[in-house]
PQR file of N, CA, C, O and H, with PARSE charges and radii, in Angstrom:
ATOM      1  N   MET A   1      94.277  76.571 109.816 -0.4000 1.5000
ATOM      2  CA  MET A   1      94.794  75.473 109.046 -0.0000 2.0000
ATOM      3  C   MET A   1      95.972  75.943 108.211  0.5500 1.7000
ATOM      4  O   MET A   1      95.909  77.001 107.585 -0.5500 1.4000
ATOM      5  N   ARG A   2      97.038  75.171 108.198 -0.4000 1.5000
ATOM      6  CA  ARG A   2      98.219  75.502 107.405 -0.0000 2.0000
ATOM      7  C   ARG A   2      98.181  74.750 106.088  0.5500 1.7000
ATOM      8  O   ARG A   2      97.785  73.586 106.032 -0.5500 1.4000
ATOM      9  H   ARG A   2      97.090  74.312 108.706  0.4000 1.0000
ATOM     10  N   ALA A   3      98.600  75.434 105.023 -0.4000 1.5000
ATOM     11  CA  ALA A   3      98.575  74.808 103.698 -0.0000 2.0000
ATOM     12  C   ALA A   3      99.564  75.502 102.773  0.5500 1.7000
ATOM     13  O   ALA A   3      99.875  76.681 102.942 -0.5500 1.4000
ATOM     14  H   ALA A   3      98.922  76.379 105.068  0.4000 1.0000
ATOM     15  N   ILE A   4     100.051  74.750 101.795 -0.4000 1.5000
ATOM     16  CA  ILE A   4     100.854  75.311 100.705 -0.0000 2.0000
ATOM     17  C   ILE A   4     100.005  75.170  99.452  0.5500 1.7000
ATOM     18  O   ILE A   4      99.537  74.081  99.119 -0.5500 1.4000
ATOM     19  H   ILE A   4      99.798  73.792 101.658  0.4000 1.0000
ATOM     20  N   GLN A   5      99.814  76.300  98.759 -0.4000 1.5000
ATOM     21  CA  GLN A   5      98.913  76.333  97.609 -0.0000 2.0000
ATOM     22  C   GLN A   5      99.498  77.163  96.481  0.5500 1.7000
ATOM     23  O   GLN A   5     100.394  77.981  96.687 -0.5500 1.4000
ATOM     24  H   GLN A   5     100.194  77.184  99.030  0.4000 1.0000
ATOM     25  N   GLN A   6      98.977  76.937  95.293 -0.4000 1.5000
ATOM     26  CA  GLN A   6      99.314  77.776  94.146 -0.0000 2.0000
ATOM     27  C   GLN A   6      98.808  79.185  94.443  0.5500 1.7000
ATOM     28  O   GLN A   6      97.677  79.358  94.898 -0.5500 1.4000
ATOM     29  H   GLN A   6      98.249  76.272  95.126  0.4000 1.0000
ATOM     30  N   ALA A   7      99.634  80.175  94.190 -0.4000 1.5000
ATOM     31  CA  ALA A   7      99.232  81.564  94.425 -0.0000 2.0000
ATOM     32  C   ALA A   7      98.176  81.979  93.407  0.5500 1.7000
ATOM     33  O   ALA A   7      98.143  81.484  92.281 -0.5500 1.4000
ATOM     34  H   ALA A   7     100.552  80.034  93.821  0.4000 1.0000
ATOM     35  N   THR A   8      97.330  82.884  93.825 -0.4000 1.5000
ATOM     36  CA  THR A   8      96.334  83.471  92.932 -0.0000 2.0000
ATOM     37  C   THR A   8      96.709  84.929  92.688  0.5500 1.7000
ATOM     38  O   THR A   8      97.607  85.465  93.338 -0.5500 1.4000
ATOM     39  H   THR A   8      97.356  83.286  94.740  0.4000 1.0000
ATOM     40  N   GLY A   9      96.030  85.554  91.765 -0.4000 1.5000
ATOM     41  CA  GLY A   9      96.268  86.966  91.504 -0.0000 2.0000
ATOM     42  C   GLY A   9      96.047  87.819  92.735  0.5500 1.7000
ATOM     43  O   GLY A   9      96.715  88.835  92.922 -0.5500 1.4000
ATOM     44  H   GLY A   9      95.300  85.119  91.237  0.4000 1.0000
ATOM     45  N   ALA A  10      95.114  87.409  93.575 -0.4000 1.5000
ATOM     46  CA  ALA A  10      94.820  88.159  94.799 -0.0000 2.0000
ATOM     47  C   ALA A  10      95.957  88.078  95.813  0.5500 1.7000
ATOM     48  O   ALA A  10      96.036  88.901  96.725 -0.5500 1.4000
ATOM     49  H   ALA A  10      94.571  86.583  93.424  0.4000 1.0000
ATOM     50  N   ASP A  11      96.845  87.083  95.656 -0.4000 1.5000
ATOM     51  CA  ASP A  11      97.962  86.894  96.589 -0.0000 2.0000
ATOM     52  C   ASP A  11      99.194  87.729  96.230  0.5500 1.7000
ATOM     53  O   ASP A  11     100.094  87.890  97.053 -0.5500 1.4000
ATOM     54  H   ASP A  11      96.781  86.414  94.915  0.4000 1.0000
ATOM     55  N   LEU A  12      99.235  88.246  95.034 -0.4000 1.5000
ATOM     56  CA  LEU A  12     100.453  88.866  94.519 -0.0000 2.0000
ATOM     57  C   LEU A  12     100.947  90.029  95.375  0.5500 1.7000
ATOM     58  O   LEU A  12     102.150  90.132  95.615 -0.5500 1.4000
ATOM     59  H   LEU A  12      98.504  88.115  94.365  0.4000 1.0000
ATOM     60  N   SER A  13     100.076  90.892  95.836 -0.4000 1.5000
ATOM     61  CA  SER A  13     100.540  92.043  96.614 -0.0000 2.0000
ATOM     62  C   SER A  13     101.216  91.589  97.907  0.5500 1.7000
ATOM     63  O   SER A  13     102.219  92.176  98.311 -0.5500 1.4000
ATOM     64  H   SER A  13      99.099  90.808  95.641  0.4000 1.0000
ATOM     65  N   ARG A  14     100.684  90.556  98.563 -0.4000 1.5000
ATOM     66  CA  ARG A  14     101.305  90.048  99.797 -0.0000 2.0000
ATOM     67  C   ARG A  14     102.636  89.367  99.486  0.5500 1.7000
ATOM     68  O   ARG A  14     103.588  89.502 100.255 -0.5500 1.4000
ATOM     69  H   ARG A  14      99.869  90.079  98.235  0.4000 1.0000
ATOM     70  N   VAL A  15     102.720  88.642  98.378 -0.4000 1.5000
ATOM     71  CA  VAL A  15     103.985  88.004  97.977 -0.0000 2.0000
ATOM     72  C   VAL A  15     105.048  89.070  97.749  0.5500 1.7000
ATOM     73  O   VAL A  15     106.174  88.936  98.227 -0.5500 1.4000
ATOM     74  H   VAL A  15     101.947  88.532  97.753  0.4000 1.0000
ATOM     75  N   LEU A  16     104.704  90.118  97.028 -0.4000 1.5000
ATOM     76  CA  LEU A  16     105.657  91.198  96.770 -0.0000 2.0000
ATOM     77  C   LEU A  16     106.078  91.876  98.070  0.5500 1.7000
ATOM     78  O   LEU A  16     107.239  92.254  98.224 -0.5500 1.4000
ATOM     79  H   LEU A  16     103.789  90.228  96.639  0.4000 1.0000
ATOM     80  N   GLU A  17     105.147  92.029  99.000 -0.4000 1.5000
ATOM     81  CA  GLU A  17     105.449  92.613 100.306 -0.0000 2.0000
ATOM     82  C   GLU A  17     106.433  91.723 101.083  0.5500 1.7000
ATOM     83  O   GLU A  17     107.386  92.227 101.677 -0.5500 1.4000
ATOM     84  H   GLU A  17     104.203  91.722  98.875  0.4000 1.0000
ATOM     85  N   LEU A  18     106.205  90.414 101.079 -0.4000 1.5000
ATOM     86  CA  LEU A  18     107.115  89.483 101.759 -0.0000 2.0000
ATOM     87  C   LEU A  18     108.521  89.558 101.181  0.5500 1.7000
ATOM     88  O   LEU A  18     109.505  89.580 101.922 -0.5500 1.4000
ATOM     89  H   LEU A  18     105.431  90.004 100.597  0.4000 1.0000
ATOM     90  N   LEU A  19     108.612  89.595  99.864 -0.4000 1.5000
ATOM     91  CA  LEU A  19     109.926  89.671  99.215 -0.0000 2.0000
ATOM     92  C   LEU A  19     110.630  90.968  99.582  0.5500 1.7000
ATOM     93  O   LEU A  19     111.823  90.962  99.888 -0.5500 1.4000
ATOM     94  H   LEU A  19     107.813  89.577  99.262  0.4000 1.0000
ATOM     95  N   ARG A  20     109.913  92.067  99.554 -0.4000 1.5000
ATOM     96  CA  ARG A  20     110.489  93.370  99.901 -0.0000 2.0000
ATOM     97  C   ARG A  20     110.972  93.368 101.357  0.5500 1.7000
ATOM     98  O   ARG A  20     112.073  93.835 101.647 -0.5500 1.4000
ATOM     99  H   ARG A  20     108.944  92.072  99.306  0.4000 1.0000
ATOM    100  N   GLU A  21     110.153  92.846 102.265 -0.4000 1.5000
ATOM    101  CA  GLU A  21     110.523  92.791 103.683 -0.0000 2.0000
ATOM    102  C   GLU A  21     111.769  91.936 103.916  0.5500 1.7000
ATOM    103  O   GLU A  21     112.522  92.173 104.860 -0.5500 1.4000
ATOM    104  H   GLU A  21     109.259  92.466 102.029  0.4000 1.0000
ATOM    105  N   SER A  22     111.981  90.945 103.052 -0.4000 1.5000
ATOM    106  CA  SER A  22     113.126  90.040 103.188 -0.0000 2.0000
ATOM    107  C   SER A  22     114.360  90.538 102.455  0.5500 1.7000
ATOM    108  O   SER A  22     115.418  89.912 102.526 -0.5500 1.4000
ATOM    109  H   SER A  22     111.369  90.753 102.285  0.4000 1.0000
ATOM    110  N   GLY A  23     114.239  91.650 101.755 -0.4000 1.5000
ATOM    111  CA  GLY A  23     115.361  92.187 100.995 -0.0000 2.0000
ATOM    112  C   GLY A  23     115.624  91.437  99.706  0.5500 1.7000
ATOM    113  O   GLY A  23     116.722  91.519  99.154 -0.5500 1.4000
ATOM    114  H   GLY A  23     113.380  92.159 101.697  0.4000 1.0000
ATOM    115  N   LEU A  24     114.619  90.696  99.212 -0.4000 1.5000
ATOM    116  CA  LEU A  24     114.756  89.938  97.973 -0.0000 2.0000
ATOM    117  C   LEU A  24     114.152  90.714  96.816  0.5500 1.7000
ATOM    118  O   LEU A  24     113.241  91.520  97.006 -0.5500 1.4000
ATOM    119  H   LEU A  24     113.728  90.629  99.660  0.4000 1.0000
ATOM    120  N   THR A  25     114.661  90.469  95.623 -0.4000 1.5000
ATOM    121  CA  THR A  25     114.118  91.125  94.443 -0.0000 2.0000
ATOM    122  C   THR A  25     112.796  90.489  94.047  0.5500 1.7000
ATOM    123  O   THR A  25     112.598  89.287  94.226 -0.5500 1.4000
ATOM    124  H   THR A  25     115.401  89.815  95.469  0.4000 1.0000
ATOM    125  N   SER A  26     111.910  91.284  93.519 -0.4000 1.5000
ATOM    126  CA  SER A  26     110.645  90.765  93.004 -0.0000 2.0000
ATOM    127  C   SER A  26     110.681  90.678  91.478  0.5500 1.7000
ATOM    128  O   SER A  26     109.691  90.310  90.846 -0.5500 1.4000
ATOM    129  H   SER A  26     112.071  92.261  93.374  0.4000 1.0000
ATOM    130  N   GLU A  27     111.815  91.014  90.904 -0.4000 1.5000
ATOM    131  CA  GLU A  27     111.958  90.984  89.446 -0.0000 2.0000
ATOM    132  C   GLU A  27     111.697  89.580  88.913  0.5500 1.7000
ATOM    133  O   GLU A  27     112.319  88.614  89.355 -0.5500 1.4000
ATOM    134  H   GLU A  27     112.619  91.313  91.417  0.4000 1.0000
ATOM    135  N   GLY A  28     110.776  89.475  87.964 -0.4000 1.5000
ATOM    136  CA  GLY A  28     110.487  88.206  87.318 -0.0000 2.0000
ATOM    137  C   GLY A  28     109.525  87.296  88.063  0.5500 1.7000
ATOM    138  O   GLY A  28     109.142  86.252  87.534 -0.5500 1.4000
ATOM    139  H   GLY A  28     110.271  90.259  87.605  0.4000 1.0000
ATOM    140  N   VAL A  29     109.128  87.656  89.259 -0.4000 1.5000
ATOM    141  CA  VAL A  29     108.258  86.773  90.048 -0.0000 2.0000
ATOM    142  C   VAL A  29     106.939  86.511  89.335  0.5500 1.7000
ATOM    143  O   VAL A  29     106.450  85.381  89.353 -0.5500 1.4000
ATOM    144  H   VAL A  29     109.440  88.504  89.689  0.4000 1.0000
ATOM    145  N   THR A  30     106.360  87.511  88.717 -0.4000 1.5000
ATOM    146  CA  THR A  30     105.063  87.327  88.065 -0.0000 2.0000
ATOM    147  C   THR A  30     105.167  86.518  86.780  0.5500 1.7000
ATOM    148  O   THR A  30     104.142  86.123  86.225 -0.5500 1.4000
ATOM    149  H   THR A  30     106.757  88.429  88.702  0.4000 1.0000
ATOM    150  N   GLU A  31     106.362  86.265  86.301 -0.4000 1.5000
ATOM    151  CA  GLU A  31     106.549  85.527  85.051 -0.0000 2.0000
ATOM    152  C   GLU A  31     106.698  84.022  85.260  0.5500 1.7000
ATOM    153  O   GLU A  31     106.753  83.275  84.283 -0.5500 1.4000
ATOM    154  H   GLU A  31     107.194  86.586  86.753  0.4000 1.0000
ATOM    155  N   HIS A  32     106.764  83.561  86.505 -0.4000 1.5000
ATOM    156  CA  HIS A  32     106.973  82.140  86.774 -0.0000 2.0000
ATOM    157  C   HIS A  32     105.670  81.358  86.665  0.5500 1.7000
ATOM    158  O   HIS A  32     104.600  81.845  87.027 -0.5500 1.4000
ATOM    159  H   HIS A  32     106.719  84.167  87.299  0.4000 1.0000
ATOM    160  N   GLN A  33     105.787  80.143  86.163 -0.4000 1.5000
ATOM    161  CA  GLN A  33     104.613  79.294  86.044 -0.0000 2.0000
ATOM    162  C   GLN A  33     104.147  78.795  87.398  0.5500 1.7000
ATOM    163  O   GLN A  33     102.953  78.581  87.607 -0.5500 1.4000
ATOM    164  H   GLN A  33     106.657  79.747  85.869  0.4000 1.0000
ATOM    165  N   GLU A  34     105.073  78.612  88.310 -0.4000 1.5000
ATOM    166  CA  GLU A  34     104.723  78.092  89.628 -0.0000 2.0000
ATOM    167  C   GLU A  34     105.090  79.109  90.702  0.5500 1.7000
ATOM    168  O   GLU A  34     106.268  79.330  90.982 -0.5500 1.4000
ATOM    169  H   GLU A  34     106.043  78.786  88.141  0.4000 1.0000
ATOM    170  N   LEU A  35     104.102  79.710  91.285 -0.4000 1.5000
ATOM    171  CA  LEU A  35     104.296  80.596  92.421 -0.0000 2.0000
ATOM    172  C   LEU A  35     103.434  80.036  93.536  0.5500 1.7000
ATOM    173  O   LEU A  35     102.210  79.977  93.417 -0.5500 1.4000
ATOM    174  H   LEU A  35     103.145  79.530  91.057  0.4000 1.0000
ATOM    175  N   LEU A  36     104.078  79.626  94.620 -0.4000 1.5000
ATOM    176  CA  LEU A  36     103.389  78.989  95.731 -0.0000 2.0000
ATOM    177  C   LEU A  36     103.366  79.902  96.946  0.5500 1.7000
ATOM    178  O   LEU A  36     104.280  80.701  97.154 -0.5500 1.4000
ATOM    179  H   LEU A  36     105.073  79.673  94.716  0.4000 1.0000
ATOM    180  N   VAL A  37     102.322  79.778  97.739 -0.4000 1.5000
ATOM    181  CA  VAL A  37     102.245  80.503  98.994 -0.0000 2.0000
ATOM    182  C   VAL A  37     101.981  79.517 100.128  0.5500 1.7000
ATOM    183  O   VAL A  37     101.303  78.505  99.954 -0.5500 1.4000
ATOM    184  H   VAL A  37     101.580  79.130  97.570  0.4000 1.0000
ATOM    185  N   ALA A  38     102.531  79.838 101.283 -0.4000 1.5000
ATOM    186  CA  ALA A  38     102.252  79.091 102.505 -0.0000 2.0000
ATOM    187  C   ALA A  38     101.249  79.907 103.299  0.5500 1.7000
ATOM    188  O   ALA A  38     101.454  81.098 103.534 -0.5500 1.4000
ATOM    189  H   ALA A  38     103.083  80.660 101.425  0.4000 1.0000
ATOM    190  N   ARG A  39     100.178  79.275 103.705 -0.4000 1.5000
ATOM    191  CA  ARG A  39      99.126  79.962 104.451 -0.0000 2.0000
ATOM    192  C   ARG A  39      99.014  79.402 105.860  0.5500 1.7000
ATOM    193  O   ARG A  39      99.188  78.206 106.094 -0.5500 1.4000
ATOM    194  H   ARG A  39     100.012  78.308 103.513  0.4000 1.0000
ATOM    195  N   ASP A  40      98.728  80.277 106.765 -0.4000 1.5000
ATOM    196  CA  ASP A  40      98.359  79.909 108.124 -0.0000 2.0000
ATOM    197  C   ASP A  40      96.985  80.527 108.323  0.5500 1.7000
ATOM    198  O   ASP A  40      96.868  81.701 108.673 -0.5500 1.4000
ATOM    199  H   ASP A  40      98.587  81.249 106.575  0.4000 1.0000
ATOM    200  N   GLY A  41      95.948  79.731 108.098 -0.4000 1.5000
ATOM    201  CA  GLY A  41      94.594  80.263 108.056 -0.0000 2.0000
ATOM    202  C   GLY A  41      94.449  81.116 106.808  0.5500 1.7000
ATOM    203  O   GLY A  41      94.760  80.662 105.707 -0.5500 1.4000
ATOM    204  H   GLY A  41      96.043  78.777 107.814  0.4000 1.0000
ATOM    205  N   ASP A  42      93.985  82.336 106.965 -0.4000 1.5000
ATOM    206  CA  ASP A  42      93.831  83.256 105.828 -0.0000 2.0000
ATOM    207  C   ASP A  42      95.088  84.067 105.563  0.5500 1.7000
ATOM    208  O   ASP A  42      95.154  84.818 104.589 -0.5500 1.4000
ATOM    209  H   ASP A  42      93.732  82.705 107.860  0.4000 1.0000
ATOM    210  N   ARG A  43      96.079  83.920 106.420 -0.4000 1.5000
ATOM    211  CA  ARG A  43      97.296  84.741 106.352 -0.0000 2.0000
ATOM    212  C   ARG A  43      98.377  84.059 105.508  0.5500 1.7000
ATOM    213  O   ARG A  43      98.662  82.879 105.713 -0.5500 1.4000
ATOM    214  H   ARG A  43      96.026  83.311 107.211  0.4000 1.0000
ATOM    215  N   ILE A  44      98.979  84.783 104.566 -0.4000 1.5000
ATOM    216  CA  ILE A  44     100.110  84.266 103.789 -0.0000 2.0000
ATOM    217  C   ILE A  44     101.374  84.487 104.611  0.5500 1.7000
ATOM    218  O   ILE A  44     101.706  85.619 104.963 -0.5500 1.4000
ATOM    219  H   ILE A  44      98.748  85.741 104.400  0.4000 1.0000
ATOM    220  N   VAL A  45     102.071  83.405 104.911 -0.4000 1.5000
ATOM    221  CA  VAL A  45     103.258  83.479 105.772 -0.0000 2.0000
ATOM    222  C   VAL A  45     104.540  83.086 105.051  0.5500 1.7000
ATOM    223  O   VAL A  45     105.608  83.059 105.663 -0.5500 1.4000
ATOM    224  H   VAL A  45     101.801  82.485 104.625  0.4000 1.0000
ATOM    225  N   GLY A  46     104.449  82.780 103.759 -0.4000 1.5000
ATOM    226  CA  GLY A  46     105.640  82.427 102.999 -0.0000 2.0000
ATOM    227  C   GLY A  46     105.329  82.303 101.531  0.5500 1.7000
ATOM    228  O   GLY A  46     104.170  82.238 101.123 -0.5500 1.4000
ATOM    229  H   GLY A  46     103.582  82.802 103.262  0.4000 1.0000
ATOM    230  N   CYS A  47     106.400  82.269 100.732 -0.4000 1.5000
ATOM    231  CA  CYS A  47     106.220  82.103  99.292 -0.0000 2.0000
ATOM    232  C   CYS A  47     107.473  81.478  98.681  0.5500 1.7000
ATOM    233  O   CYS A  47     108.553  81.493  99.272 -0.5500 1.4000
ATOM    234  H   CYS A  47     107.342  82.321 101.064  0.4000 1.0000
ATOM    235  N   ALA A  48     107.296  80.933  97.492 -0.4000 1.5000
ATOM    236  CA  ALA A  48     108.399  80.368  96.717 -0.0000 2.0000
ATOM    237  C   ALA A  48     107.989  80.367  95.259  0.5500 1.7000
ATOM    238  O   ALA A  48     106.814  80.188  94.939 -0.5500 1.4000
ATOM    239  H   ALA A  48     106.419  80.921  97.012  0.4000 1.0000
ATOM    240  N   ALA A  49     108.951  80.566  94.376 -0.4000 1.5000
ATOM    241  CA  ALA A  49     108.697  80.535  92.935 -0.0000 2.0000
ATOM    242  C   ALA A  49     109.595  79.493  92.299  0.5500 1.7000
ATOM    243  O   ALA A  49     110.736  79.302  92.718 -0.5500 1.4000
ATOM    244  H   ALA A  49     109.905  80.711  94.636  0.4000 1.0000
ATOM    245  N   LEU A  50     109.074  78.820  91.284 -0.4000 1.5000
ATOM    246  CA  LEU A  50     109.843  77.844  90.526 -0.0000 2.0000
ATOM    247  C   LEU A  50     110.044  78.381  89.119  0.5500 1.7000
ATOM    248  O   LEU A  50     109.079  78.608  88.388 -0.5500 1.4000
ATOM    249  H   LEU A  50     108.146  78.975  90.943  0.4000 1.0000
ATOM    250  N   GLU A  51     111.299  78.582  88.745 -0.4000 1.5000
ATOM    251  CA  GLU A  51     111.651  79.064  87.414 -0.0000 2.0000
ATOM    252  C   GLU A  51     112.031  77.839  86.578  0.5500 1.7000
ATOM    253  O   GLU A  51     113.097  77.261  86.788 -0.5500 1.4000
ATOM    254  H   GLU A  51     112.082  78.398  89.339  0.4000 1.0000
ATOM    255  N   PRO A  52     111.169  77.434  85.625 -0.5600 1.5000
ATOM    256  CA  PRO A  52     111.405  76.201  84.878  0.2800 2.0000
ATOM    257  C   PRO A  52     112.509  76.326  83.823  0.5500 1.7000
ATOM    258  O   PRO A  52     112.648  77.347  83.151 -0.5500 1.4000
ATOM    259  N   TYR A  53     113.282  75.248  83.707 -0.4000 1.5000
ATOM    260  CA  TYR A  53     114.309  75.099  82.678 -0.0000 2.0000
ATOM    261  C   TYR A  53     114.187  73.686  82.132  0.5500 1.7000
ATOM    262  O   TYR A  53     114.855  72.769  82.610 -0.5500 1.4000
ATOM    263  H   TYR A  53     113.169  74.418  84.253  0.4000 1.0000
ATOM    264  N   GLY A  54     113.334  73.512  81.132 -0.4000 1.5000
ATOM    265  CA  GLY A  54     113.102  72.186  80.589 -0.0000 2.0000
ATOM    266  C   GLY A  54     112.448  71.313  81.643  0.5500 1.7000
ATOM    267  O   GLY A  54     111.406  71.667  82.197 -0.5500 1.4000
ATOM    268  H   GLY A  54     112.791  74.257  80.744  0.4000 1.0000
ATOM    269  N   GLU A  55     113.063  70.171  81.919 -0.4000 1.5000
ATOM    270  CA  GLU A  55     112.527  69.249  82.917 -0.0000 2.0000
ATOM    271  C   GLU A  55     113.023  69.560  84.325  0.5500 1.7000
ATOM    272  O   GLU A  55     112.680  68.859  85.277 -0.5500 1.4000
ATOM    273  H   GLU A  55     113.909  69.884  81.469  0.4000 1.0000
ATOM    274  N   GLN A  56     113.819  70.595  84.455 -0.4000 1.5000
ATOM    275  CA  GLN A  56     114.354  70.989  85.751 -0.0000 2.0000
ATOM    276  C   GLN A  56     113.867  72.389  86.094  0.5500 1.7000
ATOM    277  O   GLN A  56     113.255  73.065  85.267 -0.5500 1.4000
ATOM    278  H   GLN A  56     114.098  71.165  83.682  0.4000 1.0000
ATOM    279  N   GLY A  57     114.138  72.810  87.297 -0.4000 1.5000
ATOM    280  CA  GLY A  57     113.715  74.139  87.698 -0.0000 2.0000
ATOM    281  C   GLY A  57     114.605  74.716  88.774  0.5500 1.7000
ATOM    282  O   GLY A  57     115.289  73.997  89.502 -0.5500 1.4000
ATOM    283  H   GLY A  57     114.636  72.261  87.969  0.4000 1.0000
ATOM    284  N   LEU A  58     114.579  76.017  88.855 -0.4000 1.5000
ATOM    285  CA  LEU A  58     115.345  76.754  89.845 -0.0000 2.0000
ATOM    286  C   LEU A  58     114.372  77.287  90.886  0.5500 1.7000
ATOM    287  O   LEU A  58     113.435  78.013  90.553 -0.5500 1.4000
ATOM    288  H   LEU A  58     114.023  76.602  88.264  0.4000 1.0000
ATOM    289  N   LEU A  59     114.592  76.929  92.139 -0.4000 1.5000
ATOM    290  CA  LEU A  59     113.767  77.429  93.224 -0.0000 2.0000
ATOM    291  C   LEU A  59     114.300  78.799  93.616  0.5500 1.7000
ATOM    292  O   LEU A  59     115.485  78.953  93.912 -0.5500 1.4000
ATOM    293  H   LEU A  59     115.353  76.339  92.410  0.4000 1.0000
ATOM    294  N   ARG A  60     113.419  79.789  93.617 -0.4000 1.5000
ATOM    295  CA  ARG A  60     113.851  81.150  93.931 -0.0000 2.0000
ATOM    296  C   ARG A  60     112.763  81.907  94.674  0.5500 1.7000
ATOM    297  O   ARG A  60     111.635  81.433  94.809 -0.5500 1.4000
ATOM    298  H   ARG A  60     112.457  79.664  93.377  0.4000 1.0000
ATOM    299  N   SER A  61     113.110  83.059  95.138 -0.4000 1.5000
ATOM    300  CA  SER A  61     112.174  83.942  95.832 -0.0000 2.0000
ATOM    301  C   SER A  61     111.498  83.221  96.991  0.5500 1.7000
ATOM    302  O   SER A  61     110.281  83.306  97.157 -0.5500 1.4000
ATOM    303  H   SER A  61     114.027  83.445  95.029  0.4000 1.0000
ATOM    304  N   VAL A  62     112.283  82.516  97.786 -0.4000 1.5000
ATOM    305  CA  VAL A  62     111.765  81.761  98.928 -0.0000 2.0000
ATOM    306  C   VAL A  62     111.914  82.594 100.192  0.5500 1.7000
ATOM    307  O   VAL A  62     113.014  83.041 100.515 -0.5500 1.4000
ATOM    308  H   VAL A  62     113.271  82.447  97.651  0.4000 1.0000
ATOM    309  N   THR A  63     110.826  82.803 100.901 -0.4000 1.5000
ATOM    310  CA  THR A  63     110.886  83.560 102.150 -0.0000 2.0000
ATOM    311  C   THR A  63     109.718  83.170 103.044  0.5500 1.7000
ATOM    312  O   THR A  63     108.680  82.716 102.562 -0.5500 1.4000
ATOM    313  H   THR A  63     109.932  82.440 100.639  0.4000 1.0000
ATOM    314  N   THR A  64     109.892  83.346 104.325 -0.4000 1.5000
ATOM    315  CA  THR A  64     108.819  83.116 105.298 -0.0000 2.0000
ATOM    316  C   THR A  64     108.882  84.217 106.350  0.5500 1.7000
ATOM    317  O   THR A  64     109.884  84.919 106.484 -0.5500 1.4000
ATOM    318  H   THR A  64     110.736  83.714 104.716  0.4000 1.0000
ATOM    319  N   VAL A  65     107.807  84.347 107.077 -0.4000 1.5000
ATOM    320  CA  VAL A  65     107.801  85.283 108.201 -0.0000 2.0000
ATOM    321  C   VAL A  65     108.243  84.540 109.455  0.5500 1.7000
ATOM    322  O   VAL A  65     108.134  83.316 109.528 -0.5500 1.4000
ATOM    323  H   VAL A  65     106.993  83.776 106.968  0.4000 1.0000
ATOM    324  N   ALA A  66     108.728  85.259 110.414 -0.4000 1.5000
ATOM    325  CA  ALA A  66     109.124  84.647 111.687 -0.0000 2.0000
ATOM    326  C   ALA A  66     107.871  84.183 112.414  0.5500 1.7000
ATOM    327  O   ALA A  66     106.818  84.814 112.327 -0.5500 1.4000
ATOM    328  H   ALA A  66     108.817  86.253 110.355  0.4000 1.0000
ATOM    329  N   ALA A  67     107.995  83.098 113.115 -0.4000 1.5000
ATOM    330  CA  ALA A  67     106.842  82.522 113.826 -0.0000 2.0000
ATOM    331  C   ALA A  67     106.373  83.428 114.935  0.5500 1.7000
ATOM    332  O   ALA A  67     105.415  83.102 115.635 -0.5500 1.4000
ATOM    333  H   ALA A  67     108.851  82.585 113.186  0.4000 1.0000
TER
END
C-alpha cells in the first residue's frame, strides 16, 4: 500500500539516507514542523519537509527513489 504520512522518529535515519543519496543537505531537516515520508508498503521511498514562514511555507528536502 502506498501512502504519504507524517514522519516519525524511527523514519529519520532513512530520510537522512535518502537526502544523502540525492546529494541534498540534511541541515535543518530535524527542525521542521512538517516532515513527510512517502511509503510503499513498509519501505520509505520519498520525503519532503515544510519550513513554515507565518501562514506560508517553503517546500524543501524533496526527494524520491527511482521506481
